N, CA, C and O atoms as CSV, one atom per row, in Angstrom:
chain,resi,resn,atom,element,x,y,z
A,1,MET,N,N,33.891,80.909,220.058
A,1,MET,CA,C,33.762,80.530,218.900
A,1,MET,C,C,33.380,81.155,217.352
A,1,MET,O,O,32.300,81.509,216.879
A,2,SER,N,N,34.522,81.132,216.881
A,2,SER,CA,C,34.327,81.870,215.269
A,2,SER,C,C,33.168,81.892,214.197
A,2,SER,O,O,33.223,80.776,213.681
A,3,ARG,N,N,32.114,82.629,213.586
A,3,ARG,CA,C,31.323,82.065,212.831
A,3,ARG,C,C,31.746,80.509,212.067
A,3,ARG,O,O,31.281,79.382,212.237
A,4,GLY,N,N,32.467,80.855,211.471
A,4,GLY,CA,C,32.697,79.360,210.741
A,4,GLY,C,C,32.948,77.720,211.868
A,4,GLY,O,O,32.461,76.592,211.940
A,5,VAL,N,N,33.619,78.242,212.312
A,5,VAL,CA,C,33.090,77.181,213.378
A,5,VAL,C,C,32.238,76.427,214.012
A,5,VAL,O,O,32.104,75.204,213.973
A,6,GLN,N,N,31.454,77.520,214.821
A,6,GLN,CA,C,29.979,77.947,214.777
A,6,GLN,C,C,29.183,77.194,213.712
A,6,GLN,O,O,28.404,76.293,214.021
A,7,ALA,N,N,29.406,77.600,212.390
A,7,ALA,CA,C,28.362,76.705,211.099
A,7,ALA,C,C,28.786,75.490,210.859
A,7,ALA,O,O,27.903,74.688,210.556
A,8,ALA,N,N,30.286,74.952,210.916
A,8,ALA,CA,C,30.579,73.637,210.473
A,8,ALA,C,C,29.978,72.830,211.814
A,8,ALA,O,O,29.729,71.624,211.791
A,9,ALA,N,N,29.809,73.574,212.833
A,9,ALA,CA,C,29.281,72.681,214.238
A,9,ALA,C,C,27.568,72.194,214.061
A,9,ALA,O,O,27.043,71.112,214.326
A,10,GLU,N,N,27.022,73.353,213.556
A,10,GLU,CA,C,25.622,73.412,213.172
A,10,GLU,C,C,25.290,72.110,212.218
A,10,GLU,O,O,24.472,71.230,212.487
A,11,LYS,N,N,26.213,72.201,210.902
A,11,LYS,CA,C,25.667,71.293,209.847
A,11,LYS,C,C,26.139,69.988,210.289
A,11,LYS,O,O,25.522,68.991,209.914
A,12,ALA,N,N,27.275,69.864,211.126
A,12,ALA,CA,C,27.638,68.082,211.399
A,12,ALA,C,C,26.368,68.227,212.279
A,12,ALA,O,O,25.515,67.719,211.551
A,13,ALA,N,N,25.648,68.675,213.572
A,13,ALA,CA,C,24.734,68.705,214.352
A,13,ALA,C,C,23.339,67.695,213.015
A,13,ALA,O,O,22.879,66.560,213.134
A,14,GLU,N,N,23.186,68.326,212.348
A,14,GLU,CA,C,22.135,68.287,211.071
A,14,GLU,C,C,22.304,66.589,210.325
A,14,GLU,O,O,21.529,65.832,209.740
A,15,SER,N,N,23.519,66.542,210.664
A,15,SER,CA,C,24.581,65.218,209.531
A,15,SER,C,C,23.362,63.843,209.566
A,15,SER,O,O,23.078,63.220,210.589
A,16,THR,N,N,22.906,63.647,208.506
A,16,THR,CA,C,22.494,61.959,208.177
A,16,THR,C,C,23.053,61.234,207.369
A,16,THR,O,O,23.685,61.967,206.609
A,17,LEU,N,N,23.181,60.181,207.097
A,17,LEU,CA,C,24.099,59.588,206.060
A,17,LEU,C,C,23.085,59.705,204.807
A,17,LEU,O,O,21.913,59.611,205.170
A,18,LEU,N,N,23.313,59.947,202.978
A,18,LEU,CA,C,23.068,59.699,201.925
A,18,LEU,C,C,23.761,58.652,201.043
A,18,LEU,O,O,24.870,58.794,200.528
A,19,SER,N,N,22.899,57.499,200.928
A,19,SER,CA,C,23.158,56.780,199.744
A,19,SER,C,C,23.326,57.536,198.409
A,19,SER,O,O,23.186,58.747,198.237
A,20,ARG,N,N,23.576,56.819,197.713
A,20,ARG,CA,C,24.320,57.104,196.273
A,20,ARG,C,C,24.488,56.688,195.511
A,20,ARG,O,O,25.535,56.237,195.974
A,21,ASN,N,N,24.471,56.142,194.153
A,21,ASN,CA,C,24.814,55.369,193.693
A,21,ASN,C,C,26.097,55.804,192.824
A,21,ASN,O,O,26.187,57.031,192.792
A,22,VAL,N,N,26.857,55.314,192.291
A,22,VAL,CA,C,28.334,55.691,191.745
A,22,VAL,C,C,28.949,54.079,191.137
A,22,VAL,O,O,28.802,52.893,191.431
A,23,THR,N,N,29.873,55.081,189.898
A,23,THR,CA,C,29.874,53.585,189.376
A,23,THR,C,C,31.572,53.826,189.309
A,23,THR,O,O,32.158,54.829,188.901
A,24,VAL,N,N,32.163,52.538,189.858
A,24,VAL,CA,C,33.609,52.262,189.956
A,24,VAL,C,C,34.409,51.488,189.110
A,24,VAL,O,O,34.855,50.419,189.527
A,25,ASN,N,N,34.662,51.902,187.921
A,25,ASN,CA,C,35.682,50.695,187.061
A,25,ASN,C,C,34.669,50.165,186.382
A,25,ASN,O,O,34.845,49.133,185.735
A,26,GLY,N,N,33.545,50.748,186.426
A,26,GLY,CA,C,32.308,49.955,185.427
A,26,GLY,C,C,31.300,49.378,186.594
A,26,GLY,O,O,30.270,48.743,186.367
A,27,ARG,N,N,31.667,49.632,187.525
A,27,ARG,CA,C,30.758,48.704,188.583
A,27,ARG,C,C,29.903,49.522,189.123
A,27,ARG,O,O,30.376,50.523,189.662
A,28,ARG,N,N,28.490,49.339,189.130
A,28,ARG,CA,C,27.385,50.352,190.386
A,28,ARG,C,C,27.841,49.842,191.551
A,28,ARG,O,O,28.160,48.680,191.802
A,29,THR,N,N,27.845,50.332,191.905
A,29,THR,CA,C,28.099,50.308,193.504
A,29,THR,C,C,27.336,51.806,194.782
A,29,THR,O,O,26.846,52.847,194.343
A,30,SER,N,N,27.411,51.595,195.730
A,30,SER,CA,C,26.637,52.524,196.674
A,30,SER,C,C,27.482,52.961,197.846
A,30,SER,O,O,28.058,52.124,198.540
A,31,LEU,N,N,27.597,54.728,198.163
A,31,LEU,CA,C,28.471,55.105,199.312
A,31,LEU,C,C,27.511,56.045,200.433
A,31,LEU,O,O,27.277,57.243,200.274
A,32,ARG,N,N,27.161,55.452,201.259
A,32,ARG,CA,C,27.198,56.259,201.736
A,32,ARG,C,C,27.461,57.397,203.381
A,32,ARG,O,O,27.764,57.155,204.550
A,33,LEU,N,N,27.177,58.486,202.686
A,33,LEU,CA,C,27.994,59.725,203.422
A,33,LEU,C,C,27.425,60.749,203.823
A,33,LEU,O,O,26.430,61.000,203.143
A,34,GLU,N,N,27.630,61.518,204.697
A,34,GLU,CA,C,26.523,62.767,205.372
A,34,GLU,C,C,26.743,64.058,204.174
A,34,GLU,O,O,27.737,64.232,203.468
A,35,ARG,N,N,25.779,64.680,204.202
A,35,ARG,CA,C,25.201,65.391,203.190
A,35,ARG,C,C,26.370,66.086,203.327
A,35,ARG,O,O,27.267,65.576,202.655
A,36,LEU,N,N,26.743,67.173,204.015
A,36,LEU,CA,C,27.839,67.786,203.609
A,36,LEU,C,C,29.304,67.127,202.918
A,36,LEU,O,O,30.123,67.736,202.229
A,37,MET,N,N,29.329,65.940,203.270
A,37,MET,CA,C,30.848,64.706,202.109
A,37,MET,C,C,30.188,64.997,201.088
A,37,MET,O,O,30.944,65.378,200.194
A,38,TRP,N,N,28.609,64.999,200.652
A,38,TRP,CA,C,28.427,64.639,199.146
A,38,TRP,C,C,28.500,66.416,198.548
A,38,TRP,O,O,28.848,66.761,197.419
A,39,GLU,N,N,28.133,67.183,199.503
A,39,GLU,CA,C,28.380,68.256,199.075
A,39,GLU,C,C,29.672,69.019,198.644
A,39,GLU,O,O,29.649,70.028,197.939
A,40,ALA,N,N,31.140,68.262,199.286
A,40,ALA,CA,C,32.278,68.606,199.423
A,40,ALA,C,C,32.776,67.627,198.053
A,40,ALA,O,O,33.733,67.789,197.295
A,41,LEU,N,N,31.727,66.569,198.075
A,41,LEU,CA,C,32.653,66.073,197.124
A,41,LEU,C,C,31.607,66.557,195.309
A,41,LEU,O,O,32.019,66.164,194.217
A,42,GLY,N,N,31.077,66.912,195.377
A,42,GLY,CA,C,30.211,67.862,194.548
A,42,GLY,C,C,30.849,69.303,193.691
A,42,GLY,O,O,30.688,69.756,192.558
A,43,GLU,N,N,31.738,69.768,195.047
A,43,GLU,CA,C,32.271,70.801,194.579
A,43,GLU,C,C,33.731,70.292,194.113
A,43,GLU,O,O,34.256,70.810,193.128
A,44,ILE,N,N,34.313,69.370,194.767
A,44,ILE,CA,C,35.779,68.895,194.102
A,44,ILE,C,C,35.633,68.366,192.806
A,44,ILE,O,O,36.285,68.996,191.973
A,45,VAL,N,N,34.951,67.356,192.335
A,45,VAL,CA,C,34.089,67.742,191.475
A,45,VAL,C,C,34.581,68.574,189.993
A,45,VAL,O,O,35.369,68.462,189.054
A,46,ARG,N,N,33.349,69.607,190.612
A,46,ARG,CA,C,33.030,70.901,189.703
A,46,ARG,C,C,34.659,71.557,189.606
A,46,ARG,O,O,34.990,72.034,188.520
A,47,ARG,N,N,35.539,71.568,190.617
A,47,ARG,CA,C,36.436,72.306,190.408
A,47,ARG,C,C,37.802,71.631,189.606
A,47,ARG,O,O,38.568,72.083,188.755
A,48,GLU,N,N,37.715,70.435,190.258
A,48,GLU,CA,C,39.074,69.290,189.063
A,48,GLU,C,C,38.461,69.124,188.042
A,48,GLU,O,O,39.085,68.405,187.261
A,49,ASP,N,N,36.250,69.905,187.193
A,49,ASP,CA,C,36.022,69.188,185.698
A,49,ASP,C,C,36.252,68.131,185.530
A,49,ASP,O,O,36.851,67.801,184.506
A,50,THR,N,N,35.894,67.285,186.389
A,50,THR,CA,C,36.001,65.716,186.138
A,50,THR,C,C,33.923,64.874,186.616
A,50,THR,O,O,32.978,65.642,186.434
A,51,SER,N,N,33.682,63.707,187.042
A,51,SER,CA,C,32.631,63.650,187.036
A,51,SER,C,C,32.903,62.881,188.668
A,51,SER,O,O,33.925,62.626,189.305
A,52,ALA,N,N,31.720,62.722,188.878
A,52,ALA,CA,C,31.866,61.925,190.224
A,52,ALA,C,C,32.686,60.836,190.841
A,52,ALA,O,O,33.360,60.659,191.855
A,53,ASN,N,N,32.130,59.850,189.205
A,53,ASN,CA,C,32.316,58.073,188.700
A,53,ASN,C,C,33.694,58.592,188.940
A,53,ASN,O,O,34.289,58.620,190.018
A,54,GLU,N,N,34.178,59.063,187.585
A,54,GLU,CA,C,35.842,59.662,187.165
A,54,GLU,C,C,36.869,59.333,188.869
A,54,GLU,O,O,37.806,58.589,189.159
A,55,LEU,N,N,35.983,60.415,189.679
A,55,LEU,CA,C,36.842,60.060,191.220
A,55,LEU,C,C,36.732,59.753,192.098
A,55,LEU,O,O,37.216,60.197,193.139
A,56,VAL,N,N,36.071,58.914,191.929
A,56,VAL,CA,C,35.991,57.700,192.990
A,56,VAL,C,C,36.144,57.278,192.552
A,56,VAL,O,O,35.734,56.259,193.108
A,57,THR,N,N,36.771,56.781,191.117
A,57,THR,CA,C,37.102,55.491,190.680
A,57,THR,C,C,38.981,55.844,190.877
A,57,THR,O,O,39.820,54.962,191.060
A,58,ARG,N,N,39.227,57.109,190.792
A,58,ARG,CA,C,40.543,57.123,191.044
A,58,ARG,C,C,41.035,56.777,192.457
A,58,ARG,O,O,42.098,56.180,192.629
A,59,ILE,N,N,40.053,57.258,193.699
A,59,ILE,CA,C,39.759,56.931,194.613
A,59,ILE,C,C,39.978,56.030,195.039
A,59,ILE,O,O,40.536,55.808,196.114
A,60,SER,N,N,39.481,55.144,194.086
A,60,SER,CA,C,39.374,53.372,194.526
A,60,SER,C,C,40.474,52.934,194.136
A,60,SER,O,O,41.109,52.129,194.817
A,61,ASP,N,N,40.857,53.344,193.074
A,61,ASP,CA,C,42.398,52.710,192.390
A,61,ASP,C,C,43.157,52.909,193.384
A,61,ASP,O,O,43.921,51.943,193.375
A,62,ARG,N,N,43.478,53.710,194.424
A,62,ARG,CA,C,45.044,54.541,195.063
A,62,ARG,C,C,44.234,54.355,197.097
A,62,ARG,O,O,44.351,55.136,198.041
A,63,ARG,N,N,43.569,53.140,197.018
A,63,ARG,CA,C,43.342,53.394,198.619
A,63,ARG,C,C,44.091,51.875,198.918
A,63,ARG,O,O,44.268,50.884,198.210
A,64,ALA,N,N,44.311,52.092,199.825
A,64,ALA,CA,C,44.748,51.173,201.130
A,64,ALA,C,C,43.386,49.760,200.710
A,64,ALA,O,O,42.817,49.396,199.681
A,65,ALA,N,N,43.356,49.290,202.363
A,65,ALA,CA,C,43.098,48.014,202.415
A,65,ALA,C,C,41.375,48.741,203.247
A,65,ALA,O,O,40.450,48.094,203.737
A,66,SER,N,N,41.564,50.600,203.076
A,66,SER,CA,C,40.158,50.597,203.793
A,66,SER,C,C,39.334,50.577,203.331
A,66,SER,O,O,39.521,49.727,202.460
A,67,SER,N,N,38.510,50.886,203.245
A,67,SER,CA,C,36.665,51.072,202.486
A,67,SER,C,C,36.756,51.637,201.658
A,67,SER,O,O,37.754,52.359,201.637
A,68,LEU,N,N,35.930,51.688,200.601
A,68,LEU,CA,C,35.247,53.181,199.393
A,68,LEU,C,C,35.467,54.414,200.273
A,68,LEU,O,O,36.102,55.463,200.383
A,69,THR,N,N,34.478,53.575,200.867
A,69,THR,CA,C,33.827,55.089,201.629
A,69,THR,C,C,34.786,56.110,202.982
A,69,THR,O,O,34.651,57.317,203.179
A,70,ALA,N,N,35.478,55.401,203.542
A,70,ALA,CA,C,36.255,55.686,204.604
A,70,ALA,C,C,37.603,56.159,203.254
A,70,ALA,O,O,38.535,56.805,203.732
A,71,ALA,N,N,37.674,55.945,202.123
A,71,ALA,CA,C,38.723,56.345,201.188
A,71,ALA,C,C,38.179,58.147,200.912
A,71,ALA,O,O,38.885,59.120,201.178
A,72,VAL,N,N,37.015,58.193,200.428
A,72,VAL,CA,C,36.248,58.829,199.826
A,72,VAL,C,C,36.525,59.915,200.798
A,72,VAL,O,O,37.321,60.800,200.484
A,73,ARG,N,N,35.962,59.921,201.901
A,73,ARG,CA,C,36.244,60.998,203.598
A,73,ARG,C,C,37.422,61.392,203.416
A,73,ARG,O,O,37.618,62.541,203.020
A,74,VAL,N,N,38.427,60.552,203.657
A,74,VAL,CA,C,40.057,60.628,203.940
A,74,VAL,C,C,40.039,61.633,202.314
A,74,VAL,O,O,39.540,62.699,202.673
A,75,PHE,N,N,40.218,61.698,201.423
A,75,PHE,CA,C,40.181,61.900,200.124
A,75,PHE,C,C,39.686,63.828,200.251
A,75,PHE,O,O,40.302,64.890,200.337
A,76,ILE,N,N,38.432,63.448,200.202
A,76,ILE,CA,C,37.917,65.310,200.761
A,76,ILE,C,C,38.718,65.865,201.814
A,76,ILE,O,O,39.262,66.964,201.706
A,77,ILE,N,N,38.809,65.102,202.873
A,77,ILE,CA,C,39.276,65.905,204.058
A,77,ILE,C,C,40.523,66.334,203.912
A,77,ILE,O,O,40.873,67.221,204.691
A,78,SER,N,N,41.638,65.779,202.776
A,78,SER,CA,C,43.034,65.680,202.328
A,78,SER,C,C,42.833,67.395,201.553
A,78,SER,O,O,43.094,68.509,202.005
A,79,TYR,N,N,42.292,66.974,200.301
A,79,TYR,CA,C,41.746,67.731,199.393
A,79,TYR,C,C,41.753,68.940,200.049
A,79,TYR,O,O,42.711,69.672,199.801
A,80,PHE,N,N,40.380,69.589,201.331
A,80,PHE,CA,C,41.095,70.572,201.456
A,80,PHE,C,C,41.465,71.261,202.568
A,80,PHE,O,O,41.109,72.373,202.958
A,81,ARG,N,N,42.509,70.172,203.208
A,81,ARG,CA,C,43.309,70.656,203.978
A,81,ARG,C,C,44.978,71.077,203.015
A,81,ARG,O,O,45.961,71.700,203.416
A,82,ALA,N,N,44.731,70.486,201.798
A,82,ALA,CA,C,45.554,70.801,201.115
A,82,ALA,C,C,45.434,72.669,200.731
A,82,ALA,O,O,46.408,73.386,200.502
A,83,ALA,N,N,43.700,73.203,200.756
A,83,ALA,CA,C,43.878,73.836,200.214
A,83,ALA,C,C,43.761,75.042,201.723
A,83,ALA,O,O,43.364,76.207,201.738
A,84,ALA,N,N,44.124,74.435,202.512
A,84,ALA,CA,C,43.934,75.455,203.885
A,84,ALA,C,C,45.205,75.793,204.620
A,84,ALA,O,O,45.440,76.424,205.651
A,85,THR,N,N,46.102,75.019,203.549
A,85,THR,CA,C,47.532,75.816,204.211
A,85,THR,C,C,47.889,77.242,203.570
A,85,THR,O,O,47.180,77.682,202.666
A,86,ASP,N,N,48.913,77.907,204.010
A,86,ASP,CA,C,49.034,79.238,203.808
A,86,ASP,C,C,49.531,79.480,202.289
A,86,ASP,O,O,49.280,80.582,201.801
A,87,LYS,N,N,50.113,78.673,201.630
A,87,LYS,CA,C,50.155,78.378,200.030
A,87,LYS,C,C,48.728,78.662,199.447
A,87,LYS,O,O,48.542,79.739,198.881
A,88,GLY,N,N,47.498,77.561,199.577
A,88,GLY,CA,C,46.519,77.498,199.552
A,88,GLY,C,C,45.278,78.724,199.576
A,88,GLY,O,O,44.354,78.914,198.785
A,89,HIS,N,N,45.657,79.426,200.773
A,89,HIS,CA,C,45.027,80.110,200.853
A,89,HIS,C,C,45.455,81.701,199.770
A,89,HIS,O,O,44.616,82.414,199.219
A,90,ALA,N,N,46.708,81.857,199.740
A,90,ALA,CA,C,47.228,82.907,199.121
A,90,ALA,C,C,46.749,82.099,197.471
A,90,ALA,O,O,46.135,82.838,196.702
A,91,ASP,N,N,46.977,80.947,197.091
A,91,ASP,CA,C,46.627,80.944,195.766
A,91,ASP,C,C,44.888,80.944,195.571
A,91,ASP,O,O,44.464,81.163,194.437
A,92,ALA,N,N,43.873,80.690,196.725
A,92,ALA,CA,C,42.595,80.783,196.191
A,92,ALA,C,C,42.211,82.472,196.814
A,92,ALA,O,O,41.093,82.988,196.793
A,93,GLY,N,N,43.481,83.097,197.342
A,93,GLY,CA,C,42.950,84.857,197.296
A,93,GLY,C,C,42.052,85.086,199.020
A,93,GLY,O,O,41.096,85.810,199.296
A,94,HIS,N,N,42.649,84.381,199.675
A,94,HIS,CA,C,41.689,84.107,200.914
A,94,HIS,C,C,42.752,85.182,201.920
A,94,HIS,O,O,43.837,84.762,202.322
A,95,GLY,N,N,42.295,86.488,202.216
A,95,GLY,CA,C,42.491,87.287,203.336
A,95,GLY,C,C,43.929,87.395,203.349
A,95,GLY,O,O,44.407,86.573,202.567
A,96,GLU,N,N,45.019,88.261,204.078
A,96,GLU,CA,C,46.351,87.741,204.426
A,96,GLU,C,C,46.676,87.336,204.876
A,96,GLU,O,O,46.456,87.221,206.081
A,97,VAL,N,N,47.737,86.618,203.987
A,97,VAL,CA,C,48.802,85.138,204.520
A,97,VAL,C,C,50.133,86.074,205.271
A,97,VAL,O,O,50.770,87.013,204.791
A,98,ARG,N,N,50.251,85.425,206.587
A,98,ARG,CA,C,51.644,86.114,206.846
A,98,ARG,C,C,52.696,84.493,206.765
A,98,ARG,O,O,52.455,83.316,207.032
A,99,GLN,N,N,54.067,85.345,206.187
A,99,GLN,CA,C,54.775,85.318,205.738
A,99,GLN,C,C,55.668,83.772,207.407
A,99,GLN,O,O,56.453,84.378,208.135
A,100,ARG,N,N,55.607,83.146,207.568
A,100,ARG,CA,C,56.302,82.738,208.562
A,100,ARG,C,C,57.920,81.647,208.119
A,100,ARG,O,O,58.179,81.174,207.012
A,101,ARG,N,N,58.724,81.526,209.358
A,101,ARG,CA,C,59.955,81.466,209.015
A,101,ARG,C,C,59.875,79.838,209.468
A,101,ARG,O,O,58.810,79.592,210.035
A,102,ILE,N,N,60.710,78.766,209.347
A,102,ILE,CA,C,60.421,77.810,209.620
A,102,ILE,C,C,61.881,77.248,209.717
A,102,ILE,O,O,62.489,77.005,208.675
A,103,SER,N,N,62.575,76.993,211.185
A,103,SER,CA,C,63.494,76.680,211.378
A,103,SER,C,C,63.755,75.025,211.291
A,103,SER,O,O,62.850,74.194,211.365
A,104,ALA,N,N,65.385,74.671,211.094
A,104,ALA,CA,C,65.511,73.154,211.098
A,104,ALA,C,C,66.020,72.934,212.140
A,104,ALA,O,O,66.271,71.776,212.472
């Protein structure tokens, strides 16, 4: 198992839900997320130069019928998956990115 996968597994093992208040469209509500998810949301907020309230409001405005907590989790995963593409890694300057041929 790679160090990255092992570190992620160890963080998941310590996971407990934490409740925090956010304001969505001017209304205060609480979200229960794992510590790792709160950390990821904080990282996104810093990278995107926004506030948690503004970001969660945007997520809420665009969500389907899912709960707000589920929509936030999906957003976090989608955000980091986009960065995990070859282009995302190249843009972030991560390691050597091999060009892949895509056949139709």
